[in-house]
N, C-alpha and C positions, 0 to 999 in steps of 0.2 A: 481691359477696361471693364470696370463693374457694370453689369449689364443694368443695375438701377439708373444709372446716369441717363439713360436716353430715354426714361420714361418720366422723370420729374417726380418721383414719388414723395408725396407729402405725409408727415406724421404730426397731426395736429399737437402732440404733447409736447413736441419740441419747438412750439412756436410761441414765444411771449410776446404780447404787444408792447409796442415801445411808444411811451407817452411822448415823446420829442417828435414823434412823426405820425399823427394819427389820421392823415389825410389818406384816403383810398388811391391806389394807384403805386407807381414807380417814382422813386426819390433816391438818386444814386448820384455820386461823385465817386468815378472809377481812378484810382491812381495807382498805377503798376509800374515799378522799375524793374526793368530786365536787362541787365548789362547795360549797353550804351543807349538802350530805348527806353523812355519815358513816355508813359500813358497818362494823360489827365483829361478825361471827359466826364461832363456832368449831364444827367439825363434825367428828365423828369416827364411822366405822361399819366393820363387819367384813364380808368378803365374805358375801354373801347377805341383807345387810340392805337394806331399802328404807326410805327417809327422805324425808318430806314436810314440805316447806317451805311453812308457812301464813303468812298475814298480810294486813292491808288493801293496798289500792293504795297503791303508795309506800312500801311498808315495807321494800323491799330484797330481796325474792325473786329478782327477775330478775337483779338485779345479781349477787347471790351466785351465781347458776346461770351467769351470763356469765364470773365470775372463775374459776369452777371448769373451764370450757370453754377458758379462756384468752383469751376475746374482750375482756375488761376486765382490765387490769394491776392487780395489788395495789399498793397504797401501801406496805404493810409486811404483816407477818405470814408465814404459810407455808402451803404446800401440797404435801404427800406423798402418792403413791399406791403402795402396796405397796413403801414404803421408798424411792421415786425421788422426788427432789425436782423438781417440776415448773415452778417458778417461771420457769426460762428457757427452758423447752421451748415452741417455737410452737405454736399450737392445733392445726395439721394434724399434727404429730408425736406428740400426746398420745394414750395408749390410751383415749380417751374417745369414746363414742357419743353424739350429741345427737338427740332428736326434738323438733323446734320445732313451736309452737302450730299453725302452717299447714302443716307437714309439708315444705315446700319441695322436693317431689318435681321432677325435670327433666321439664319437660313433653314434651320432644322424644324421650324415652327409654320404653321399655316398661317394665312393672313388673319384668320380669327383669333388665332392664340398669341400672334403677334401683339394684336390690340389689346387682347385680355391679360396681357403680362402685367401691364401697369397697375389696374385695379386689383389683381391677384395680390402683386406686393403691398398694396396698401391694407391688405386685410379681407379683401371681398372674397366670399366663396367661388369656387370654379363655376357653378351655375350663374350666378349673378354677374361674375366678371365676363363670362360669355356671353350673356345676354345683353351688356352693356356693349361689349366688344361688337355684336351683331349689329347694334342700333346705330354705332357710328359707323361701320361699313355701309349700311344702307344710306346714311347721310351722304356718304361719300360717292355713291353710286357702284358699290362694289359688293354687293350682297351676293352675287353670283360667283364671286372670286374667293369666298370666305375660306373654301378648303385649299386653295391654292397656295404652294409655297413660293418663295421669292423668286426662285429661278423661272417660274412660269408666269411672271407678272411682267407688263411693260414698264418702261420707266416712269410714266405718268401714274401707273397703277401702284408702284412702289411707293412714289412719292405722295399718294393719298393714303397709304396705309400708314406710311411713318406719321403723317399729320394726324390720321385717325388715333394712333397709338399715343401720340402727345396730348390730344385733346380729352382722351377718354379718362385721365386723371383729374379733369376737370382744374387745369393750372391757373394761377392768377398772373402767371407771365409766361407767355409762348416766345420762343426764341428759334428764329429760322435762319440758317446758316447757308446762304446761297441755295434756297430751295429748288431752283428752277436750273441750276448750272448743268446738271448732269443730263438735261432733255436735249432733243433735236429740235430744230426750229418749229416744225409742224405741230408737234407734242406741247411745246413750251406754249404755245399761243393758247389752245385748249385749257391747258392746266393752270395759266396764269389766270384765265376767267374765271375758273372753278375755284381757284385759291381765294380770289379777290372776294368772290361771294362768302366764303367760310369767314376769312377775315372781317367782314363787315357785320357778320352776326356774332363774331367773338366779344363776349362782355368784359374781358379782363385786357391786360396790356399786352401788345404784341411788338417784339423788336426784330427788324429782318436787316441781315447783313447781306448786301450785294454789291457786285463792281458795275451791274446793268441798269442804264439810267431809266430804260422803259419799265423794267420789274419795278423800280423803286416810284416811278412816276404813276404807274397803275395801282400799286399795292397799298403805298403808303398815305396817311394824311399829313404827315409831317417828314422831312428829311433833315438828318444831321450828316453833315459832311466834314469828314476827319480826315486831316494830312498832319503826317509826321507827329502823331499821338495827340494832337490838339484838334478842337473844333474850329473850323474856320468859316462855317457860315450854315445857319439853320432856318428853317421856314417851310411854308407851304410848297407844294412842288411848284405851282405857278410862280410864286415869288424867287424862287431859286432860278427857275428858267428866265425869269424876265431880268433878274438883276444878280447875275454872278460875280463874285468878287474875287475869285482866284482863277488862273489859266487852266487849272485842272478842270474847274466847274465851267468854265467856258466852253472848253472842249467836249465835255460831258453833254451840254446842251446844245452843242453845235454853233456857238458864236465866235466872232472875232472880239478879244477884250483888250482894252487898251486904259492904263491910267494917267493922268496930268492933272493941269489946272484949268479950271473952268473960267472962262471971262464972258460973260453974256452968252452968246450961241456959238462960242468957240472953245474946245478943249484943247489946249497946248499940252501934247504927249510928253511924258517924261523921257521916253526914248523915240523920236520921231518927228513927224511934222504935226500940224494942228489940224483937228477935225472939226467941221463946221456940223451943228447940230440944230435941231428945233427948239430943244428947251433952253431955258434962261437961266444959267446957273452961274456961281460963284464959289472957288475954292478948289480944295481936293474933288476929283470926279473921276467916275469909270464914263467908258463911252463904248458901245458895242452894236455890231451888225450882224446879220448872219450871213454866210457865203454866197447865198443866191442873190443878195443886194447888189454884189458887186458886178460890174459890167467891163468886160475886158476888150481891149483894142490893141491892134499890132503896131499903129501909128497915134501920134497924139492926137485925139478927137478935135475936129475943128467946130465949134458953136455949140459944144457939149454943155448941156444946162446943170450938170452934176458940180457942186461948189468943191467937191472932195475929188482931186484927180491926183495919182502918184505914178512917177515912173517905178516900174518893178522890173524884176526878171524871174523867169518860171524855174522854180528850184525843183519840182517833181509834179507827176501826175498820177492819179489813182483812180479807179472806179469807186464811186460812191453811191450805192443803190443803183438807180437808172441814169445818173449823171456822173461828170467827170469833174474831180476836184483837183484844182491847181493850186499848188502852194508856191506863194510868191515872196521873193525878198527883195531888198532896194529901199526905197524911201520910208515904204512901211511894209512889215512882214505880215503876210493876210494869206488867207483861203479864200478861194473864189469857186463857186460851183456854175457849170455851165453844160449844155447838153452835148452829146457827143458829136452831134453835127457842127454846133458850134465851134468846138475845139478843132475839129477837122479844117473848117474853112479858116479858122485863125492862123491853122498850122503851128499848133503849140507844141513846143518840145523843151526838154530841159536847156536852160542857158539862153533861151530866146527872149528878147527884149519884149515888154508888154507895157500898157498903161492901163491902171485900174481907176474906175469911177464909182463913187457911191454917192447917191443924192441924199441931202441932208435929212430929209424926210424919212429915210431909212435907217438911220441910226438911232439910238436911245442912249440919251446921258443921265447919269443919276450920281447922287453924292457919294463919295468915297468912304 
């Protein structure tokens, strides 16, 4: 791979303003045909926005990121950045910084020279480039590691060097490909908080690809969920978490999700029984509730106040954080969270019968 692709080097002479796209920020429709896979994703973001692309494996997230970087050509569509049409601009000439999942630091260079590489390729003299690199390393809290080579850096330190290298070129678009995936859980917590601060101060557009919902919720202003090459939902993290529209998103945010027809305070599911809710709706609707809203019984409860009660069977049990998650089939397939003590008292095991109850006040219905 051309080393210049890592830094997103800009050559101003090759950038011609596009009168059709005068607005600042990103305006793209990424259409890529690769054999049987077809990507068609529209993205728009203003300077200062952080957009997270989420989706299952094979959804097209990385293809979209590579198309933005110029590493994968568009079959059709458009790609404008600050009013400049980038479709014919080589990757190394785009004002784009990229932080790859494995960081791609040059092993023979120190942290300082890794960061200085971008400015040097853009024409800065050695002294100027190293001064700019030193400034960025200081911003990242790595001034004392300037002379260290990548093999002597921790995962979190390598991630910050890669970020400094991308930012030292003053990109107008910052692309981050699973930037925290290579870190252990403890380091991830610290680096996520630090990365959030840097992204909050970034004055151009940032696009983050991740499969981790927590990374997306913490780092991004807006989420774009891609499945099978198409956008299935987009919005703020709180909107997505509260109103999931596909099974993948529901699992991502930890909700049981169903679709059906609403008639007043009842949603008659497309596949399964009716669910009572507090919302008054009419027409196609989703209804959702968290696994910890489910109460399990071994026998049909007498005098239960729950308006939603279903006979089920335990399909499986697994540890979920500090609780036990039971996967249930039967009248309604659902997930239920309970304490280890409750699971033991109920003598839950695969194949065991159970009754699941959910109060209407713990459900949430919204138009489909």
